[in-house]
Backbone atoms as SQL, in Angstrom:
CREATE TABLE atoms (id INTEGER PRIMARY KEY, chain TEXT, resi INTEGER, resn TEXT, atom TEXT, x REAL, y REAL, z REAL);
INSERT INTO atoms VALUES
  (1, 'A', 1, 'MET', 'N', -6.253, 8.293, -8.593),
  (2, 'A', 1, 'MET', 'CA', -7.198, 7.306, -9.069),
  (3, 'A', 1, 'MET', 'C', -8.460, 7.956, -9.602),
  (4, 'A', 2, 'SER', 'N', -8.762, 9.132, -9.141),
  (5, 'A', 2, 'SER', 'CA', -10.019, 9.740, -9.557),
  (6, 'A', 2, 'SER', 'C', -9.818, 10.805, -10.634),
  (7, 'A', 3, 'ARG', 'N', -8.729, 10.707, -11.390),
  (8, 'A', 3, 'ARG', 'CA', -8.484, 11.646, -12.473),
  (9, 'A', 3, 'ARG', 'C', -9.517, 11.440, -13.586),
  (10, 'A', 4, 'SER', 'N', -9.864, 12.493, -14.293),
  (11, 'A', 4, 'SER', 'CA', -10.849, 12.421, -15.362),
  (12, 'A', 4, 'SER', 'C', -10.319, 11.630, -16.543),
  (13, 'A', 5, 'ALA', 'N', -11.237, 10.997, -17.274),
  (14, 'A', 5, 'ALA', 'CA', -10.867, 10.210, -18.445),
  (15, 'A', 5, 'ALA', 'C', -11.359, 10.855, -19.732),
  (16, 'A', 6, 'LYS', 'N', -11.791, 12.117, -19.670),
  (17, 'A', 6, 'LYS', 'CA', -12.407, 12.706, -20.859),
  (18, 'A', 6, 'LYS', 'C', -11.415, 13.008, -21.967),
  (19, 'A', 7, 'GLY', 'N', -10.110, 13.097, -21.671),
  (20, 'A', 7, 'GLY', 'CA', -9.118, 13.301, -22.717),
  (21, 'A', 7, 'GLY', 'C', -9.077, 14.730, -23.223),
  (22, 'A', 8, 'THR', 'N', -8.638, 14.869, -24.486),
  (23, 'A', 8, 'THR', 'CA', -8.543, 16.189, -25.114),
  (24, 'A', 8, 'THR', 'C', -9.418, 16.213, -26.353),
  (25, 'A', 9, 'VAL', 'N', -9.431, 17.363, -27.033),
  (26, 'A', 9, 'VAL', 'CA', -10.218, 17.486, -28.261),
  (27, 'A', 9, 'VAL', 'C', -9.647, 16.566, -29.339),
  (28, 'A', 10, 'ASP', 'N', -8.311, 16.503, -29.442),
  (29, 'A', 10, 'ASP', 'CA', -7.669, 15.676, -30.464),
  (30, 'A', 10, 'ASP', 'C', -7.807, 14.186, -30.162),
  (31, 'A', 11, 'THR', 'N', -7.642, 13.804, -28.898),
  (32, 'A', 11, 'THR', 'CA', -7.740, 12.386, -28.507),
  (33, 'A', 11, 'THR', 'C', -8.755, 12.251, -27.379),
  (34, 'A', 12, 'PRO', 'N', -10.032, 12.118, -27.744),
  (35, 'A', 12, 'PRO', 'CA', -11.042, 11.986, -26.698),
  (36, 'A', 12, 'PRO', 'C', -10.883, 10.660, -25.949),
  (37, 'A', 13, 'GLY', 'N', -11.273, 10.677, -24.686),
  (38, 'A', 13, 'GLY', 'CA', -11.136, 9.492, -23.845),
  (39, 'A', 13, 'GLY', 'C', -12.174, 8.430, -24.184),
  (40, 'A', 14, 'ARG', 'N', -11.897, 7.210, -23.696),
  (41, 'A', 14, 'ARG', 'CA', -12.828, 6.103, -23.893),
  (42, 'A', 14, 'ARG', 'C', -13.397, 5.709, -22.535),
  (43, 'A', 15, 'GLY', 'N', -14.642, 5.307, -22.495),
  (44, 'A', 15, 'GLY', 'CA', -15.260, 4.878, -21.251),
  (45, 'A', 15, 'GLY', 'C', -15.394, 5.990, -20.229),
  (46, 'A', 16, 'VAL', 'N', -15.676, 7.206, -20.705),
  (47, 'A', 16, 'VAL', 'CA', -15.721, 8.365, -19.826),
  (48, 'A', 16, 'VAL', 'C', -16.848, 8.236, -18.811),
  (49, 'A', 17, 'ARG', 'N', -17.996, 7.763, -19.241),
  (50, 'A', 17, 'ARG', 'CA', -19.145, 7.638, -18.342),
  (51, 'A', 17, 'ARG', 'C', -18.877, 6.604, -17.239),
  (52, 'A', 18, 'GLN', 'N', -18.259, 5.480, -17.620),
  (53, 'A', 18, 'GLN', 'CA', -17.933, 4.451, -16.632),
  (54, 'A', 18, 'GLN', 'C', -16.899, 4.966, -15.636),
  (55, 'A', 19, 'LYS', 'N', -15.899, 5.709, -16.143),
  (56, 'A', 19, 'LYS', 'CA', -14.853, 6.249, -15.287),
  (57, 'A', 19, 'LYS', 'C', -15.430, 7.282, -14.332),
  (58, 'A', 20, 'ALA', 'N', -16.402, 8.066, -14.788),
  (59, 'A', 20, 'ALA', 'CA', -17.050, 9.049, -13.915),
  (60, 'A', 20, 'ALA', 'C', -17.774, 8.340, -12.775),
  (61, 'A', 21, 'GLY', 'N', -18.416, 7.205, -13.079),
  (62, 'A', 21, 'GLY', 'CA', -19.077, 6.428, -12.027),
  (63, 'A', 21, 'GLY', 'C', -18.084, 5.860, -11.028),
  (64, 'A', 22, 'LEU', 'N', -16.940, 5.372, -11.525),
  (65, 'A', 22, 'LEU', 'CA', -15.900, 4.856, -10.642),
  (66, 'A', 22, 'LEU', 'C', -15.360, 5.965, -9.750),
  (67, 'A', 23, 'ASN', 'N', -15.110, 7.133, -10.334),
  (68, 'A', 23, 'ASN', 'CA', -14.614, 8.273, -9.556),
  (69, 'A', 23, 'ASN', 'C', -15.593, 8.642, -8.449),
  (70, 'A', 24, 'ARG', 'N', -16.879, 8.660, -8.779),
  (71, 'A', 24, 'ARG', 'CA', -17.894, 8.992, -7.791),
  (72, 'A', 24, 'ARG', 'C', -17.873, 7.977, -6.650),
  (73, 'A', 25, 'GLY', 'N', -17.750, 6.702, -6.993),
  (74, 'A', 25, 'GLY', 'CA', -17.701, 5.655, -5.974),
  (75, 'A', 25, 'GLY', 'C', -16.489, 5.776, -5.071),
  (76, 'A', 26, 'ILE', 'N', -15.343, 6.122, -5.649),
  (77, 'A', 26, 'ILE', 'CA', -14.119, 6.286, -4.854),
  (78, 'A', 26, 'ILE', 'C', -14.272, 7.456, -3.892),
  (79, 'A', 27, 'LEU', 'N', -14.778, 8.578, -4.383),
  (80, 'A', 27, 'LEU', 'CA', -14.865, 9.777, -3.562),
  (81, 'A', 27, 'LEU', 'C', -15.973, 9.693, -2.516),
  (82, 'A', 28, 'VAL', 'N', -17.045, 8.956, -2.796),
  (83, 'A', 28, 'VAL', 'CA', -18.154, 8.841, -1.851),
  (84, 'A', 28, 'VAL', 'C', -17.772, 7.984, -0.648),
  (85, 'A', 29, 'ASN', 'N', -16.899, 7.004, -0.841),
  (86, 'A', 29, 'ASN', 'CA', -16.567, 6.089, 0.243),
  (87, 'A', 29, 'ASN', 'C', -15.743, 6.706, 1.353),
  (88, 'A', 30, 'GLY', 'N', -15.238, 7.885, 1.200),
  (89, 'A', 30, 'GLY', 'CA', -14.537, 8.573, 2.274),
  (90, 'A', 30, 'GLY', 'C', -13.262, 7.878, 2.710),
  (91, 'A', 31, 'TRP', 'N', -12.342, 7.671, 1.772),
  (92, 'A', 31, 'TRP', 'CA', -11.093, 6.989, 2.092),
  (93, 'A', 31, 'TRP', 'C', -10.257, 7.770, 3.096),
  (94, 'A', 32, 'GLY', 'N', -10.531, 9.063, 3.241),
  (95, 'A', 32, 'GLY', 'CA', -9.797, 9.860, 4.204),
  (96, 'A', 32, 'GLY', 'C', -10.064, 9.443, 5.647),
  (97, 'A', 33, 'LEU', 'N', -11.185, 8.782, 5.887),
  (98, 'A', 33, 'LEU', 'CA', -11.514, 8.335, 7.238),
  (99, 'A', 33, 'LEU', 'C', -10.884, 6.997, 7.593),
  (100, 'A', 34, 'LEU', 'N', -10.248, 6.332, 6.639),
  (101, 'A', 34, 'LEU', 'CA', -9.679, 5.010, 6.883),
  (102, 'A', 34, 'LEU', 'C', -8.651, 5.040, 8.008),
  (103, 'A', 35, 'VAL', 'N', -7.721, 5.985, 7.979),
  (104, 'A', 35, 'VAL', 'CA', -6.686, 6.054, 9.016),
  (105, 'A', 35, 'VAL', 'C', -7.317, 6.352, 10.368),
  (106, 'A', 36, 'THR', 'N', -8.285, 7.247, 10.398),
  (107, 'A', 36, 'THR', 'CA', -8.954, 7.577, 11.649),
  (108, 'A', 36, 'THR', 'C', -9.627, 6.352, 12.245),
  (109, 'A', 37, 'ARG', 'N', -10.303, 5.592, 11.418),
  (110, 'A', 37, 'ARG', 'CA', -10.982, 4.386, 11.902),
  (111, 'A', 37, 'ARG', 'C', -9.989, 3.331, 12.359),
  (112, 'A', 38, 'LEU', 'N', -8.904, 3.168, 11.607),
  (113, 'A', 38, 'LEU', 'CA', -7.885, 2.205, 12.012),
  (114, 'A', 38, 'LEU', 'C', -7.246, 2.594, 13.338),
  (115, 'A', 39, 'GLU', 'N', -6.955, 3.878, 13.513),
  (116, 'A', 39, 'GLU', 'CA', -6.357, 4.333, 14.770),
  (117, 'A', 39, 'GLU', 'C', -7.307, 4.124, 15.940),
  (118, 'A', 40, 'HIS', 'N', -8.593, 4.268, 15.688),
  (119, 'A', 40, 'HIS', 'CA', -9.574, 4.051, 16.745),
  (120, 'A', 40, 'HIS', 'C', -9.639, 2.577, 17.142),
  (121, 'A', 41, 'LYS', 'N', -9.603, 1.689, 16.159),
  (122, 'A', 41, 'LYS', 'CA', -9.736, 0.261, 16.432),
  (123, 'A', 41, 'LYS', 'C', -8.437, -0.395, 16.876),
  (124, 'A', 42, 'ALA', 'N', -7.294, 0.119, 16.416),
  (125, 'A', 42, 'ALA', 'CA', -6.005, -0.494, 16.753),
  (126, 'A', 42, 'ALA', 'C', -5.089, 0.569, 17.343),
  (127, 'A', 43, 'ARG', 'N', -5.417, 1.028, 18.510),
  (128, 'A', 43, 'ARG', 'CA', -4.655, 2.109, 19.147),
  (129, 'A', 43, 'ARG', 'C', -3.196, 1.717, 19.334),
  (130, 'A', 44, 'GLY', 'N', -2.306, 2.617, 18.921),
  (131, 'A', 44, 'GLY', 'CA', -0.887, 2.399, 19.108),
  (132, 'A', 44, 'GLY', 'C', -0.234, 1.470, 18.106),
  (133, 'A', 45, 'ARG', 'N', -1.001, 0.903, 17.179),
  (134, 'A', 45, 'ARG', 'CA', -0.431, -0.038, 16.224),
  (135, 'A', 45, 'ARG', 'C', -0.460, 0.480, 14.791),
  (136, 'A', 46, 'VAL', 'N', -0.999, 1.669, 14.566),
  (137, 'A', 46, 'VAL', 'CA', -1.058, 2.245, 13.225),
  (138, 'A', 46, 'VAL', 'C', 0.119, 3.201, 13.068),
  (139, 'A', 47, 'VAL', 'N', 0.909, 2.983, 12.029),
  (140, 'A', 47, 'VAL', 'CA', 2.069, 3.824, 11.763),
  (141, 'A', 47, 'VAL', 'C', 1.844, 4.525, 10.428),
  (142, 'A', 48, 'LYS', 'N', 1.860, 5.844, 10.438),
  (143, 'A', 48, 'LYS', 'CA', 1.714, 6.599, 9.199),
  (144, 'A', 48, 'LYS', 'C', 3.090, 6.743, 8.555),
  (145, 'A', 49, 'VAL', 'N', 3.181, 6.411, 7.265),
  (146, 'A', 49, 'VAL', 'CA', 4.440, 6.467, 6.537),
  (147, 'A', 49, 'VAL', 'C', 4.272, 7.421, 5.367),
  (148, 'A', 50, 'ASP', 'N', 5.240, 8.316, 5.192),
  (149, 'A', 50, 'ASP', 'CA', 5.219, 9.234, 4.058),
  (150, 'A', 50, 'ASP', 'C', 5.465, 8.426, 2.783),
  (151, 'A', 51, 'PRO', 'N', 4.538, 8.426, 1.822),
  (152, 'A', 51, 'PRO', 'CA', 4.690, 7.606, 0.627),
  (153, 'A', 51, 'PRO', 'C', 5.698, 8.158, -0.383),
  (154, 'A', 52, 'MET', 'N', 6.266, 9.329, -0.121),
  (155, 'A', 52, 'MET', 'CA', 7.186, 9.925, -1.078),
  (156, 'A', 52, 'MET', 'C', 8.414, 9.037, -1.288),
  (157, 'A', 53, 'PHE', 'N', 8.741, 8.787, -2.524),
  (158, 'A', 53, 'PHE', 'CA', 9.909, 8.018, -2.967),
  (159, 'A', 53, 'PHE', 'C', 9.859, 6.545, -2.569),
  (160, 'A', 54, 'THR', 'N', 8.703, 5.989, -2.229),
  (161, 'A', 54, 'THR', 'CA', 8.656, 4.562, -1.917),
  (162, 'A', 54, 'THR', 'C', 8.764, 3.718, -3.177),
  (163, 'A', 55, 'SER', 'N', 8.340, 4.230, -4.304),
  (164, 'A', 55, 'SER', 'CA', 8.396, 3.460, -5.539),
  (165, 'A', 55, 'SER', 'C', 9.796, 3.442, -6.168),
  (166, 'A', 56, 'PRO', 'N', 10.520, 4.577, -6.270),
  (167, 'A', 56, 'PRO', 'CA', 11.857, 4.512, -6.881),
  (168, 'A', 56, 'PRO', 'C', 12.988, 4.187, -5.908),
  (169, 'A', 57, 'ARG', 'N', 12.695, 4.007, -4.607),
  (170, 'A', 57, 'ARG', 'CA', 13.752, 3.718, -3.621),
  (171, 'A', 57, 'ARG', 'C', 14.005, 2.213, -3.552),
  (172, 'A', 58, 'CYS', 'N', 15.277, 1.844, -3.577),
  (173, 'A', 58, 'CYS', 'CA', 15.672, 0.441, -3.476),
  (174, 'A', 58, 'CYS', 'C', 15.522, -0.003, -2.027),
  (175, 'A', 59, 'SER', 'N', 14.799, -1.092, -1.803),
  (176, 'A', 59, 'SER', 'CA', 14.602, -1.570, -0.433),
  (177, 'A', 59, 'SER', 'C', 15.841, -2.271, 0.110),
  (178, 'A', 60, 'ALA', 'N', 16.808, -2.597, -0.756),
  (179, 'A', 60, 'ALA', 'CA', 18.035, -3.257, -0.303),
  (180, 'A', 60, 'ALA', 'C', 19.098, -2.246, 0.122),
  (181, 'A', 61, 'CYS', 'N', 19.348, -1.222, -0.718),
  (182, 'A', 61, 'CYS', 'CA', 20.435, -0.277, -0.397),
  (183, 'A', 61, 'CYS', 'C', 19.934, 1.122, -0.054),
  (184, 'A', 62, 'GLY', 'N', 18.675, 1.453, -0.352),
  (185, 'A', 62, 'GLY', 'CA', 18.111, 2.743, 0.018),
  (186, 'A', 62, 'GLY', 'C', 18.334, 3.868, -0.971),
  (187, 'A', 63, 'ILE', 'N', 18.987, 3.595, -2.101),
  (188, 'A', 63, 'ILE', 'CA', 19.243, 4.615, -3.117),
  (189, 'A', 63, 'ILE', 'C', 17.940, 4.935, -3.856),
  (190, 'A', 64, 'VAL', 'N', 17.683, 6.227, -4.090),
  (191, 'A', 64, 'VAL', 'CA', 16.521, 6.652, -4.873),
  (192, 'A', 64, 'VAL', 'C', 16.979, 6.894, -6.299),
  (193, 'A', 65, 'ASP', 'N', 16.412, 6.136, -7.233),
  (194, 'A', 65, 'ASP', 'CA', 16.777, 6.257, -8.639),
  (195, 'A', 65, 'ASP', 'C', 15.512, 6.138, -9.472),
  (196, 'A', 66, 'ARG', 'N', 15.152, 7.200, -10.163),
  (197, 'A', 66, 'ARG', 'CA', 13.914, 7.194, -10.940),
  (198, 'A', 66, 'ARG', 'C', 13.972, 6.255, -12.142),
  (199, 'A', 67, 'GLN', 'N', 15.178, 5.892, -12.609),
  (200, 'A', 67, 'GLN', 'CA', 15.313, 4.971, -13.735),
  (201, 'A', 67, 'GLN', 'C', 15.341, 3.507, -13.284),
  (202, 'A', 68, 'ALA', 'N', 15.177, 3.243, -12.008),
  (203, 'A', 68, 'ALA', 'CA', 15.223, 1.868, -11.512),
  (204, 'A', 68, 'ALA', 'C', 13.983, 1.071, -11.914),
  (205, 'A', 69, 'ARG', 'N', 12.889, 1.753, -12.197),
  (206, 'A', 69, 'ARG', 'CA', 11.670, 1.071, -12.642),
  (207, 'A', 69, 'ARG', 'C', 11.805, 0.811, -14.132),
  (208, 'A', 70, 'GLU', 'N', 12.065, -0.453, -14.489),
  (209, 'A', 70, 'GLU', 'CA', 12.213, -0.806, -15.904),
  (210, 'A', 70, 'GLU', 'C', 10.884, -0.660, -16.635),
  (211, 'A', 71, 'ASN', 'N', 9.812, -1.058, -15.976),
  (212, 'A', 71, 'ASN', 'CA', 8.457, -0.882, -16.493),
  (213, 'A', 71, 'ASN', 'C', 7.522, -0.816, -15.298),
  (214, 'A', 72, 'GLN', 'N', 6.254, -0.951, -15.530),
  (215, 'A', 72, 'GLN', 'CA', 5.274, -0.818, -14.447),
  (216, 'A', 72, 'GLN', 'C', 5.470, -1.883, -13.367),
  (217, 'A', 73, 'ALA', 'N', 5.920, -3.073, -13.732),
  (218, 'A', 73, 'ALA', 'CA', 5.982, -4.179, -12.781),
  (219, 'A', 73, 'ALA', 'C', 7.387, -4.554, -12.332),
  (220, 'A', 74, 'ALA', 'N', 8.418, -4.095, -13.010),
  (221, 'A', 74, 'ALA', 'CA', 9.782, -4.559, -12.704),
  (222, 'A', 74, 'ALA', 'C', 10.619, -3.445, -12.088),
  (223, 'A', 75, 'PHE', 'N', 11.377, -3.800, -11.054),
  (224, 'A', 75, 'PHE', 'CA', 12.295, -2.875, -10.396),
  (225, 'A', 75, 'PHE', 'C', 13.683, -3.498, -10.412),
  (226, 'A', 76, 'ARG', 'N', 14.680, -2.733, -10.866),
  (227, 'A', 76, 'ARG', 'CA', 16.064, -3.194, -10.841),
  (228, 'A', 76, 'ARG', 'C', 16.941, -2.013, -10.452),
  (229, 'A', 77, 'CYS', 'N', 17.604, -2.133, -9.300),
  (230, 'A', 77, 'CYS', 'CA', 18.467, -1.067, -8.794),
  (231, 'A', 77, 'CYS', 'C', 19.748, -1.030, -9.620),
  (232, 'A', 78, 'ARG', 'N', 20.090, 0.152, -10.115),
  (233, 'A', 78, 'ARG', 'CA', 21.312, 0.283, -10.911),
  (234, 'A', 78, 'ARG', 'C', 22.534, 0.421, -10.021),
  (235, 'A', 79, 'SER', 'N', 22.335, 0.643, -8.731),
  (236, 'A', 79, 'SER', 'CA', 23.450, 0.805, -7.815),
  (237, 'A', 79, 'SER', 'C', 23.941, -0.540, -7.256),
  (238, 'A', 80, 'CYS', 'N', 23.008, -1.347, -6.719),
  (239, 'A', 80, 'CYS', 'CA', 23.413, -2.608, -6.087),
  (240, 'A', 80, 'CYS', 'C', 22.989, -3.843, -6.873),
  (241, 'A', 81, 'GLY', 'N', 22.163, -3.679, -7.904),
  (242, 'A', 81, 'GLY', 'CA', 21.740, -4.806, -8.722),
  (243, 'A', 81, 'GLY', 'C', 20.530, -5.559, -8.201),
  (244, 'A', 82, 'PHE', 'N', 19.921, -5.110, -7.098),
  (245, 'A', 82, 'PHE', 'CA', 18.741, -5.761, -6.530),
  (246, 'A', 82, 'PHE', 'C', 17.594, -5.701, -7.532),
  (247, 'A', 83, 'ALA', 'N', 16.914, -6.826, -7.741),
  (248, 'A', 83, 'ALA', 'CA', 15.784, -6.886, -8.666),
  (249, 'A', 83, 'ALA', 'C', 14.596, -7.536, -7.975),
  (250, 'A', 84, 'ALA', 'N', 13.417, -6.965, -8.182),
  (251, 'A', 84, 'ALA', 'CA', 12.193, -7.503, -7.589),
  (252, 'A', 84, 'ALA', 'C', 11.003, -6.913, -8.327),
  (253, 'A', 85, 'ASN', 'N', 9.837, -7.416, -7.988),
  (254, 'A', 85, 'ASN', 'CA', 8.603, -6.816, -8.480),
  (255, 'A', 85, 'ASN', 'C', 8.529, -5.410, -7.886),
  (256, 'A', 86, 'ALA', 'N', 8.102, -4.444, -8.667),
  (257, 'A', 86, 'ALA', 'CA', 8.096, -3.045, -8.224),
  (258, 'A', 86, 'ALA', 'C', 7.191, -2.844, -7.015),
  (259, 'A', 87, 'ASP', 'N', 6.047, -3.505, -6.984),
  (260, 'A', 87, 'ASP', 'CA', 5.139, -3.352, -5.852),
  (261, 'A', 87, 'ASP', 'C', 5.719, -3.987, -4.590),
  (262, 'A', 88, 'VAL', 'N', 6.383, -5.122, -4.736),
  (263, 'A', 88, 'VAL', 'CA', 7.015, -5.781, -3.586),
  (264, 'A', 88, 'VAL', 'C', 8.136, -4.907, -3.040),
  (265, 'A', 89, 'ASN', 'N', 8.939, -4.324, -3.921),
  (266, 'A', 89, 'ASN', 'CA', 10.012, -3.430, -3.497),
  (267, 'A', 89, 'ASN', 'C', 9.444, -2.234, -2.737),
  (268, 'A', 90, 'ALA', 'N', 8.371, -1.627, -3.243),
  (269, 'A', 90, 'ALA', 'CA', 7.770, -0.478, -2.567),
  (270, 'A', 90, 'ALA', 'C', 7.196, -0.882, -1.212),
  (271, 'A', 91, 'ALA', 'N', 6.568, -2.059, -1.131),
  (272, 'A', 91, 'ALA', 'CA', 6.019, -2.523, 0.144),
  (273, 'A', 91, 'ALA', 'C', 7.123, -2.760, 1.169),
  (274, 'A', 92, 'CYS', 'N', 8.249, -3.311, 0.735),
  (275, 'A', 92, 'CYS', 'CA', 9.390, -3.504, 1.642),
  (276, 'A', 92, 'CYS', 'C', 9.929, -2.154, 2.106),
  (277, 'A', 93, 'GLY', 'N', 9.957, -1.179, 1.212),
  (278, 'A', 93, 'GLY', 'CA', 10.408, 0.157, 1.584),
  (279, 'A', 93, 'GLY', 'C', 9.486, 0.807, 2.598),
  (280, 'A', 94, 'ILE', 'N', 8.191, 0.595, 2.454),
  (281, 'A', 94, 'ILE', 'CA', 7.227, 1.138, 3.417),
  (282, 'A', 94, 'ILE', 'C', 7.419, 0.458, 4.768),
  (283, 'A', 95, 'ARG', 'N', 7.651, -0.856, 4.750),
  (284, 'A', 95, 'ARG', 'CA', 7.871, -1.592, 6.000),
  (285, 'A', 95, 'ARG', 'C', 9.122, -1.069, 6.720),
  (286, 'A', 96, 'ILE', 'N', 10.172, -0.802, 5.954),
  (287, 'A', 96, 'ILE', 'CA', 11.402, -0.275, 6.533),
  (288, 'A', 96, 'ILE', 'C', 11.168, 1.129, 7.091),
  (289, 'A', 97, 'ALA', 'N', 10.407, 1.949, 6.350),
  (290, 'A', 97, 'ALA', 'CA', 10.124, 3.307, 6.805),
  (291, 'A', 97, 'ALA', 'C', 9.277, 3.314, 8.072),
  (292, 'A', 98, 'ALA', 'N', 8.443, 2.296, 8.245),
  (293, 'A', 98, 'ALA', 'CA', 7.614, 2.211, 9.448),
  (294, 'A', 98, 'ALA', 'C', 8.443, 1.833, 10.663),
  (295, 'A', 99, 'GLY', 'N', 9.627, 1.257, 10.445),
  (296, 'A', 99, 'GLY', 'CA', 10.519, 0.961, 11.542),
  (297, 'A', 99, 'GLY', 'C', 10.400, -0.433, 12.106),
  (298, 'A', 100, 'HIS', 'N', 9.458, -1.194, 11.642),
  (299, 'A', 100, 'HIS', 'CA', 9.305, -2.554, 12.128),
  (300, 'A', 100, 'HIS', 'C', 8.441, -3.350, 11.172),
  (301, 'A', 101, 'ALA', 'N', 8.553, -4.639, 11.267),
  (302, 'A', 101, 'ALA', 'CA', 7.703, -5.527, 10.480),
  (303, 'A', 101, 'ALA', 'C', 6.801, -6.272, 11.437),
  (304, 'A', 102, 'MET', 'N', 5.523, -6.292, 11.134),
  (305, 'A', 102, 'MET', 'CA', 4.586, -6.950, 12.029),
  (306, 'A', 102, 'MET', 'C', 3.560, -7.694, 11.207),
  (307, 'A', 103, 'THR', 'N', 3.355, -8.940, 11.509),
  (308, 'A', 103, 'THR', 'CA', 2.280, -9.674, 10.866),
  (309, 'A', 103, 'THR', 'C', 1.189, -9.889, 11.887),
  (310, 'A', 104, 'ALA', 'N', -0.022, -9.882, 11.434),
  (311, 'A', 104, 'ALA', 'CA', -1.140, -9.998, 12.359),
  (312, 'A', 104, 'ALA', 'C', -1.295, -11.417, 12.881),
  (313, 'A', 105, 'ARG', 'N', -0.996, -12.416, 12.045),
  (314, 'A', 105, 'ARG', 'CA', -1.283, -13.775, 12.466),
  (315, 'A', 105, 'ARG', 'C', -0.070, -14.672, 12.493),
  (316, 'A', 106, 'GLY', 'N', 0.882, -14.459, 11.625),
  (317, 'A', 106, 'GLY', 'CA', 2.035, -15.345, 11.582),
  (318, 'A', 106, 'GLY', 'C', 1.649, -16.695, 11.016),
  (319, 'A', 107, 'GLY', 'N', 2.373, -17.728, 11.370),
  (320, 'A', 107, 'GLY', 'CA', 2.036, -19.057, 10.901),
  (321, 'A', 107, 'GLY', 'C', 2.660, -19.352, 9.558),
  (322, 'A', 108, 'SER', 'N', 2.334, -20.482, 9.038),
  (323, 'A', 108, 'SER', 'CA', 2.902, -20.908, 7.766),
  (324, 'A', 108, 'SER', 'C', 2.165, -20.253, 6.609),
  (325, 'A', 109, 'PRO', 'N', 2.761, -20.262, 5.406),
  (326, 'A', 109, 'PRO', 'CA', 2.075, -19.672, 4.260),
  (327, 'A', 109, 'PRO', 'C', 0.845, -20.444, 3.830),
  (328, 'A', 110, 'LEU', 'N', 0.631, -21.628, 4.376),
  (329, 'A', 110, 'LEU', 'CA', -0.540, -22.425, 4.009),
  (330, 'A', 110, 'LEU', 'C', -1.798, -21.947, 4.718),
  (331, 'A', 111, 'GLY', 'N', -1.654, -21.032, 5.648),
  (332, 'A', 111, 'GLY', 'CA', -2.831, -20.424, 6.251),
  (333, 'A', 111, 'GLY', 'C', -3.146, -20.876, 7.655),
  (334, 'A', 112, 'GLU', 'N', -2.363, -21.775, 8.259),
  (335, 'A', 112, 'GLU', 'CA', -2.664, -22.167, 9.632),
  (336, 'A', 112, 'GLU', 'C', -2.225, -21.049, 10.565),
  (337, 'A', 113, 'PRO', 'N', -3.140, -20.505, 11.364),
  (338, 'A', 113, 'PRO', 'CA', -2.755, -19.430, 12.271),
  (339, 'A', 113, 'PRO', 'C', -1.883, -19.960, 13.395),
  (340, 'A', 114, 'ALA', 'N', -0.859, -19.211, 13.741),
  (341, 'A', 114, 'ALA', 'CA', 0.019, -19.623, 14.825),
  (342, 'A', 114, 'ALA', 'C', 0.111, -18.554, 15.898),
  (343, 'A', 115, 'ASN', 'N', 0.330, -17.336, 15.512),
  (344, 'A', 115, 'ASN', 'CA', 0.557, -16.261, 16.470),
  (345, 'A', 115, 'ASN', 'C', -0.572, -15.245, 16.394),
  (346, 'A', 116, 'ARG', 'N', -1.614, -15.467, 17.109),
  (347, 'A', 116, 'ARG', 'CA', -2.711, -14.505, 17.112),
  (348, 'A', 116, 'ARG', 'C', -2.407, -13.402, 18.110),
  (349, 'A', 117, 'GLU', 'N', -2.935, -12.233, 17.820),
  (350, 'A', 117, 'GLU', 'CA', -2.719, -11.118, 18.728),
  (351, 'A', 117, 'GLU', 'C', -3.505, -11.356, 20.011),
  (352, 'A', 118, 'PRO', 'N', -2.984, -10.894, 21.147),
  (353, 'A', 118, 'PRO', 'CA', -3.702, -11.104, 22.400),
  (354, 'A', 118, 'PRO', 'C', -5.013, -10.345, 22.400),
  (355, 'A', 119, 'ARG', 'N', -6.000, -10.942, 23.028),
  (356, 'A', 119, 'ARG', 'CA', -7.316, -10.312, 23.129),
  (357, 'A', 119, 'ARG', 'C', -7.584, -9.989, 24.580),
  (358, 'A', 120, 'ARG', 'N', -8.494, -9.059, 24.789),
  (359, 'A', 120, 'ARG', 'CA', -8.916, -8.765, 26.157),
  (360, 'A', 120, 'ARG', 'C', -9.695, -9.949, 26.702),
  (361, 'A', 121, 'ASP', 'N', -9.728, -10.048, 28.019),
  (362, 'A', 121, 'ASP', 'CA', -10.497, -11.128, 28.628),
  (363, 'A', 121, 'ASP', 'C', -11.966, -10.941, 28.321),
  (364, 'A', 122, 'LEU', 'N', -12.612, -12.031, 28.012),
  (365, 'A', 122, 'LEU', 'CA', -14.048, -11.959, 27.746),
  (366, 'A', 122, 'LEU', 'C', -14.806, -11.919, 29.052),
  (367, 'A', 123, 'LEU', 'N', -15.834, -11.123, 29.104),
  (368, 'A', 123, 'LEU', 'CA', -16.672, -11.055, 30.296),
  (369, 'A', 123, 'LEU', 'C', -17.770, -12.098, 30.156),
  (370, 'A', 124, 'LEU', 'N', -17.825, -12.970, 31.099),
  (371, 'A', 124, 'LEU', 'CA', -18.852, -14.006, 31.084),
  (372, 'A', 124, 'LEU', 'C', -19.925, -13.634, 32.100),
  (373, 'A', 125, 'VAL', 'N', -21.128, -13.508, 31.624),
  (374, 'A', 125, 'VAL', 'CA', -22.253, -13.187, 32.514),
  (375, 'A', 125, 'VAL', 'C', -22.951, -14.498, 32.815),
  (376, 'A', 126, 'GLY', 'N', -23.043, -14.838, 34.090),
  (377, 'A', 126, 'GLY', 'CA', -23.578, -16.155, 34.406),
  (378, 'A', 126, 'GLY', 'C', -24.710, -16.151, 35.279);
């Protein structure tokens, strides 16, 4: 994400100054600390997954095929015929690689919470 946009001598980049500002913002925020902070706040519930081959791997049959991505948004497995949005397919593959599926709240898609995670008992000072 923080690759330079300056281009080459033959084809100079566009919006180089804006891209430099975006790069600075990405690098200053310290995304490397995200996993550390998550592990601190949610002990035992953070699973690190190797992102290698999550995009070209079929979440239905598990075959890795680099030609399965028809374009940036479409995924179609040439082995089993499974078709989905490429990002959805990669997310399903990450979920499978993590070994389990877990939702934080559950409930219906309309947003009513049903299954909240258990909380520690609150201390009441009286």
